[in-house]
C-alpha positions in Angstrom: -48.7 -11.9 -1.0 -47.5 -8.3 -1.7 -45.7 -8.1 1.6 -43.9 -11.4 0.8 -42.9 -10.0 -2.6 -41.6 -6.8 -1.0 -39.5 -8.8 1.5 -38.0 -10.9 -1.4 -37.2 -7.7 -3.3 -35.6 -6.1 -0.2 -33.6 -9.3 0.4 -32.5 -9.2 -3.3 -31.4 -5.6 -3.0 -29.4 -6.4 0.1 -27.6 -9.3 -1.6 -26.8 -7.0 -4.6 -25.5 -4.3 -2.3 -23.3 -6.9 -0.5 -22.0 -8.1 -3.9 -21.3 -4.5 -5.0 -19.4 -3.7 -1.7 -17.4 -6.9 -2.1 -16.5 -6.1 -5.7 -15.6 -2.6 -4.8 -13.4 -3.8 -2.0 -11.7 -6.3 -4.3 -11.2 -3.6 -7.0 -9.6 -1.3 -4.4 -7.3 -4.1 -3.3 -6.4 -4.6 -6.9 -5.6 -0.9 -7.3 -3.3 -1.0 -4.3 -0.7 -2.7 -6.6 1.2 0.2 -8.1 1.5 -1.4 -11.6 -2.3 -1.9 -11.7 -2.8 1.8 -10.7 -0.5 2.8 -13.5 -2.3 0.7 -16.1 -5.7 2.3 -15.1 -4.1 5.7 -15.2 -2.8 5.1 -18.7 -6.2 3.8 -19.9 -7.9 6.9 -18.5 -5.5 9.8 -19.1 -3.9 9.0 -22.5 -7.2 8.9 -24.4 -8.4 12.0 -22.4 -5.3 14.0 -23.3 -5.3 12.9 -26.9 -8.9 14.1 -27.1 -8.0 17.4 -25.6 -5.1 17.9 -28.0 -7.5 17.0 -30.9 -9.8 19.7 -29.6 -6.9 22.1 -29.4 -5.8 21.2 -33.0 -9.3 21.9 -34.3 -9.3 25.3 -32.5 -5.7 26.4 -32.9 -4.2 26.0 -36.4 -0.6 25.9 -35.0 -1.2 22.4 -33.5 -0.7 19.9 -36.4 -2.4 16.5 -36.5 1.0 15.1 -37.4 2.0 15.7 -33.7 -0.4 13.1 -32.4 1.8 9.9 -32.7 4.8 11.3 -30.7 2.5 13.1 -28.3 0.5 9.9 -27.5 3.7 7.9 -27.2 5.3 10.4 -24.8 2.1 10.7 -22.8 2.1 6.9 -22.3 5.7 7.1 -21.2 4.8 9.7 -18.6 1.9 7.9 -17.0 3.3 4.3 -17.2 6.6 5.2 -15.5 6.1 8.3 -13.5 9.4 7.9 -11.7 11.4 7.0 -14.8 14.2 9.0 -16.5 11.8 10.2 -19.2 9.0 11.2 -16.9 10.1 14.7 -15.9 7.9 17.5 -17.2 10.9 19.6 -18.1 12.4 16.7 -20.2 9.0 15.9 -21.8 8.2 19.4 -22.9 11.8 20.5 -23.5 12.7 17.3 -25.5 9.7 17.5 -27.8 10.1 21.2 -28.4 13.9 21.0 -28.9 13.3 18.2 -31.4 10.8 20.3 -33.4 13.1 23.3 -33.2 16.1 21.3 -34.5 14.0 19.8 -37.3 12.8 23.2 -38.3 16.4 24.6 -38.1 17.7 21.8 -40.3 15.1 22.5 -43.0 15.7 26.2 -42.9 19.5 25.8 -43.1 19.4 23.4 -46.1 16.8 25.4 -47.9 18.4 28.8 -47.5 22.2 28.0 -47.4 22.6 24.9 -49.4 19.7 24.7 -51.9 18.8 28.3 -52.1 15.1 27.5 -52.3 12.1 28.3 -50.0 11.7 25.9 -47.1 8.4 24.7 -48.5 10.2 23.4 -51.6 12.6 21.1 -49.6 10.0 18.4 -49.0 11.0 15.1 -47.5 14.7 15.4 -48.1 17.3 12.8 -47.0 19.9 15.4 -46.1 17.3 17.4 -44.0 16.2 14.2 -42.2 19.8 13.3 -41.3 20.7 16.8 -40.2 17.5 17.1 -38.1 18.3 13.8 -36.3 21.9 14.8 -35.8 21.0 18.2 -34.4 18.3 16.8 -32.1 20.6 14.1 -30.7 23.3 16.7 -30.0 21.0 19.4 -28.6 19.1 17.1 -26.3 22.3 15.5 -25.0 23.9 18.8 -24.2 20.8 20.2 -22.6 19.9 17.0 -20.6 16.6 16.6 -22.5 17.2 13.2 -24.1 13.8 11.9 -25.1 13.1 9.2 -27.7 10.0 11.0 -29.1 12.1 14.1 -29.7 13.4 12.5 -32.9 9.8 12.1 -34.0 8.9 15.8 -33.7 12.2 16.6 -35.5 11.3 14.4 -38.5 7.7 15.5 -38.7 8.8 19.0 -39.6 9.7 17.6 -43.1 5.9 17.1 -43.7 4.7 20.5 -42.5 5.8 22.5 -45.5 6.3 26.1 -44.7 4.6 26.0 -41.3 7.8 25.1 -39.4 7.8 27.8 -36.7 4.1 27.4 -36.1 4.6 23.7 -35.8 7.3 24.3 -33.1 4.8 26.5 -31.2 2.1 23.8 -31.5 4.5 21.2 -30.1 5.3 23.4 -27.1 1.7 24.3 -26.4 0.3 20.7 -26.6 3.1 19.1 -24.7 2.8 21.8 -22.0 -0.9 20.9 -21.6 0.0 17.2 -21.2 2.7 18.1 -18.7 0.3 20.2 -16.5 -2.2 17.3 -16.3 0.7 14.9 -15.5 2.1 17.0 -12.7 -1.3 17.4 -11.1 -2.0 13.6 -11.4 1.5 12.7 -10.0 1.3 15.1 -7.0 -2.3 14.7 -6.1 -3.0 11.0 -6.9 0.1 8.9 -7.6 2.2 10.2 -4.7 -0.8 10.3 -2.4 -2.0 6.8 -3.3 -1.3 5.4 0.2 -3.8 7.9 1.6 -6.5 7.0 -0.9 -6.0 3.3 -1.5 -4.2 1.6 1.4 -7.0 1.0 3.9 -4.7 0.6 6.9 -3.2 4.1 6.4 -6.4 5.8 7.6 -7.8 2.8 9.6 -6.5 0.2 12.1 -6.1 2.9 14.8 -8.8 1.4 17.1 -7.2 -1.8 18.4 -8.7 -4.5 20.6 -6.2 -6.8 22.5 -7.4 -10.1 24.0 -5.4 -10.5 27.2 -4.6 -14.1 26.8 -1.5 -15.9 28.1 1.8 -14.6 29.5 2.6 -12.5 26.5 -0.6 -10.5 26.7 1.0 -7.3 28.3 3.5 -7.2 25.6 0.9 -7.7 22.9 -1.0 -4.8 24.5 2.0 -2.6 24.3 2.5 -3.6 20.7 -1.1 -2.8 19.8 -0.8 0.5 21.6 2.2 1.6 19.6 0.4 0.8 16.4 -2.7 2.8 17.5 -0.6 5.7 18.8 0.6 6.6 15.3 -2.8 8.1 14.7 -4.3 11.0 16.7 -7.6 9.2 17.0 -6.0 5.9 18.1 -7.3 3.9 21.1 -6.7 0.5 22.6 -9.3 -1.7 24.1 -8.0 -4.3 26.6 -10.3 -7.3 26.6 -10.4 -10.1 29.1 -12.8 -13.0 28.9 -13.9 -14.4 32.3 -14.3 -18.2 32.1 -15.7 -20.8 34.6 -12.4 -21.1 36.5 -12.3 -17.3 37.2 -15.9 -17.5 38.4 -15.2 -20.4 40.7 -12.2 -18.5 42.1 -14.4 -15.5 42.7 -16.9 -17.6 44.5 -14.3 -19.1 46.8 -12.6 -15.9 47.6 -15.7 -13.6 47.6 -14.0 -10.9 45.8 -15.7 -7.5 46.0 -14.7 -4.6 43.8 -13.9 -1.3 45.6 -11.9 0.3 42.8 -12.0 0.2 39.0 -14.8 -1.5 37.3 -15.2 -2.8 33.7 -16.6 -0.4 31.2 -19.2 -3.0 30.4 -19.6 -6.7 31.2 -21.4 -9.0 28.7 -23.6 -11.8 29.9 -22.8 -11.4 33.6 -25.7 -13.1 35.2 -24.5 -13.9 38.8 -22.7 -12.1 41.5 -19.7 -14.5 41.1 -19.4 -13.6 37.5 -19.5 -9.9 38.4 -16.9 -10.4 41.1 -14.6 -12.2 38.7 -15.2 -9.5 36.1 -14.4 -6.8 38.6 -11.2 -8.5 39.7 -10.2 -8.8 36.0 -11.0 -5.2 35.4 -8.7 -4.1 38.2 -5.9 -6.0 36.6 -6.6 -4.5 33.2 -6.9 -1.0 34.6 -3.4 -1.3 36.0 -2.1 -2.4 32.5 -4.2 0.4 30.9 -2.6 3.1 33.1 0.8 1.8 32.3 0.1 2.0 28.5 -1.4 5.5 28.7 1.6 6.7 30.7 4.3 5.1 28.5 2.7 5.4 25.0 0.2 8.2 25.4 -2.7 6.6 23.7 -6.3 6.3 25.1 -6.9 2.9 26.7 -10.2 1.3 27.6 -11.0 -1.9 29.5 -13.7 -4.5 28.6 -14.5 -7.7 30.5 -16.8 -10.3 28.9 -18.1 -13.6 30.3 -17.1 -16.6 28.2 -19.9 -18.2 26.2 -17.7 -21.1 24.9 -16.4 -19.2 21.9 -13.5 -16.9 22.9 -12.7 -15.8 19.3 -16.4 -15.0 18.7 -16.4 -12.9 21.8 -13.3 -11.0 20.6 -14.9 -10.3 17.3 -18.2 -9.2 18.9 -16.3 -6.9 21.2 -14.3 -5.4 18.3 -17.6 -4.7 16.6 -19.3 -3.1 19.6 -16.2 -1.0 20.5 -15.8 0.1 16.9 -12.3 -1.5 16.6 -10.8 -2.4 13.2 -7.7 -4.3 14.3 -7.1 -7.2 16.7 -3.6 -7.6 18.2 -3.2 -10.8 20.0 -0.4 -13.1 21.4 0.5 -15.8 18.9 -1.0 -19.2 19.7 0.2 -22.4 18.0 -1.9 -25.5 17.6 -1.6 -28.7 19.4 1.9 -30.1 19.0 3.3 -26.7 18.3 2.4 -26.7 14.6 -0.2 -24.5 12.7 -2.6 -22.2 14.5 -4.7 -22.7 17.6 -8.5 -22.8 16.9 -8.8 -19.3 18.5 -6.2 -17.8 16.2 -7.5 -19.7 13.2 -11.0 -18.3 13.7 -9.6 -14.7 13.9 -7.5 -15.2 10.8 -10.6 -16.4 9.0 -12.6 -13.3 10.0 -13.4 -10.0 8.2 -11.1 -7.9 10.5 -7.4 -7.2 10.4 -5.4 -9.3 12.8 -1.8 -9.1 14.1 -0.5 -12.1 16.1 2.7 -11.3 18.1 5.1 -14.2 18.8 7.3 -13.0 21.5 11.0 -14.0 21.9 12.2 -11.1 24.1 11.1 -8.7 26.8 11.3 -5.6 24.6 8.3 -3.2 24.4 9.7 -1.0 21.6 10.4 -2.1 18.0 12.7 0.2 16.1 14.5 -2.1 13.6 12.0 -4.0 11.6 12.3 -6.5 8.8 9.4 -7.0 6.4 9.9 -9.9 3.8 7.3 -9.7 1.0 6.4 -12.0 -1.9 4.6 -9.4 -4.0 2.8 -6.1 -4.0 -0.5 -6.8 -2.2 -2.8 -5.5 0.5 -1.0 -7.7 3.0 2.4 -6.2 2.0 1.0 -2.6 2.3 -0.5 -3.4 5.7 2.8 -4.8 7.0 4.7 -1.8 5.8 2.2 0.5 7.4 2.4 -1.2 10.8 6.2 -1.3 10.5 6.4 2.4 9.8 4.1 3.2 12.7 6.3 1.1 15.1 9.6 2.4 13.8 8.7 6.1 13.8 11.1 8.7 12.7 14.0 7.3 14.8 13.7 3.7 13.6 14.3 1.9 10.3 12.5 -0.6 8.1 14.1 -3.2 5.9 11.9 -4.5 3.1 13.1 -7.7 1.6 12.2 -10.1 -1.2 13.7 -13.5 -2.1 14.0 -14.6 -5.8 14.8 -17.9 -7.4 17.1 -16.6 -10.2 19.0 -13.5 -11.2 16.6 -12.7 -14.0 13.9 -12.1 -11.4 16.0 -9.5 -9.5 15.0 -6.4 -11.6 11.3 -7.2 -11.2 11.7 -7.7 -7.4 13.7 -4.4 -7.1 11.0 -2.6 -9.0 8.3 -4.1 -6.8 10.1 -3.1 -3.6 10.6 0.4 -4.9 6.9 0.8 -5.6 6.1 -0.5 -2.2 8.4 1.7 -0.2 8.3 5.0 -2.1 5.2 6.2 -0.1 6.9 5.5 3.3 8.2 8.3 5.4 10.3 6.2 7.8 13.9 5.4 7.0 13.8 2.5 4.7 16.1 0.1 2.8 15.3 -2.6 0.3 17.1 -5.9 -0.1 16.8 -8.7 -2.7 18.3 -12.1 -2.0 18.6 -15.3 -4.0 18.2 -17.5 -0.9 15.0 -19.0 0.5 12.9 -16.8 2.7 13.5 -18.9 5.8 17.3 -19.0 5.4 17.4 -15.3 4.7 15.3 -14.5 7.8 17.2 -16.9 10.0 20.6 -15.4 9.0 19.5 -11.8 9.6 16.9 -11.9 12.4 19.5 -11.0 15.1 19.9 -7.6 13.6 16.3 -6.7 14.0 13.8 -6.1 16.8 10.9 -7.5 14.8 10.1 -9.6 11.7 6.7 -9.1 10.1 5.3 -12.0 8.1 2.0 -12.5 6.2 -0.5 -15.0 7.6 -0.9 -16.6 4.1 -4.7 -16.5 4.5 -4.9 -15.6 0.8 -3.4 -19.0 -0.2 -5.3 -22.1 -0.9 -5.2 -25.2 1.3 -3.4 -27.1 -1.5 -0.7 -24.4 -1.7 -0.2 -24.5 2.1 0.1 -28.3 1.9 3.0 -28.2 -0.5 4.6 -25.1 1.1 3.9 -24.3 4.7 3.4 -20.6 5.6 6.7 -18.8 6.3 5.8 -18.1 10.0 5.7 -21.9 10.5 9.1 -22.5 8.8 10.9 -19.9 11.0 9.5 -21.0 14.4 12.9 -20.8 16.1 13.8 -17.1 15.5 15.5 -15.2 18.3 13.6 -12.1 17.6 9.9 -11.1 17.9 7.6 -12.1 15.0 4.3 -10.4 14.0 2.0 -12.5 11.8 -0.4 -10.2 9.8 -3.8 -11.1 8.4 -5.8 -8.5 6.4 -9.5 -8.8 5.8 
């Protein structure tokens, strides 16, 4: 009884661990969207910095509690829009400090020159308020430090009494503290978010290629160029020996005297082994060509069919420690949808790229990537495109909108997606449909990358077919990307 209880507890712990891993994976995917990362950063860093400034105000008398509203507002501006016009540390610190200095100068001028009274006697004076705002607007304009919260620090001087100069020092000190934290966050986290969050950036460098159909050699070269972008990249060429290959081996009595497969799964007869050896020799020739042309490590695997080719591919990927499958595209019966083989791969927990070939090219330097939104699929497509294009190629990231009012949002999304890329990149926003835009421009590119739409529901696909189905007649190569 106790052993049964322990087994149930162990099973419950495993289920909880699986749920935790799934939730963590989903949260990481959610964070891949730049706007979500910014929201999380605002929630974390604005309260933290306000708390630090409060501690500073309790320790250093020069930091006034009146400074908190403009400082909190300015901190939010920094972290919510780190690439905006008000998000430069120089502008942030300089604008707040110049505003405080102008406010203090206005109070001193009116008190000494106009009223002939001590500055502490001026109080909240209308003339001082107007002069402080005027001086702040002119000074920040001339110095290039225009900042909305600068007017707040200028006006708050009117409430500080005779502590004007100490107030200016407190503004400079507290805003500098915020700026230091912001600079560290922007350089180490925000600008490096691709390295931390986009899983394909550090993964998808071990690629398995099922050698199926006439386009298999080209798919192998495609996968090799993706893997070659990483120093640890490797390609595994996989061939599955079926009954026809075994029958041919029996008839011809093929015997291997050269290359052999690295391992053969389920080979139970000499005919199966002979067929596997013949397949291995063909794959070794292809592997040598890839290693010579691309410079990436290439391995060969031959497996005996067990009735489930897609399952064999997935099992091989697991055993060979591969995290990406690159395969020739296969349409379903009648030329529509996906073949059962590709449908199974697209429903699996591994990244898949299906290459639909329309040319003989084996290099892809000009790449178009249409995207609907900022998502893990979009980041994966851009990562693959950057690997293929390299430093000598170019990537065009596009989005199609229904109305002009959606243009600004689309442009902002594309800017967030592309600012981590090192390849030459352009962004385009069009008011046409995706299929018409792609069909008008495909001749200018070597490759078009499209999402597999595996994140859409069946009802959504019923009313609007996936884009790769609607652009079946393109004259350029198409890569359909699925992410796990």
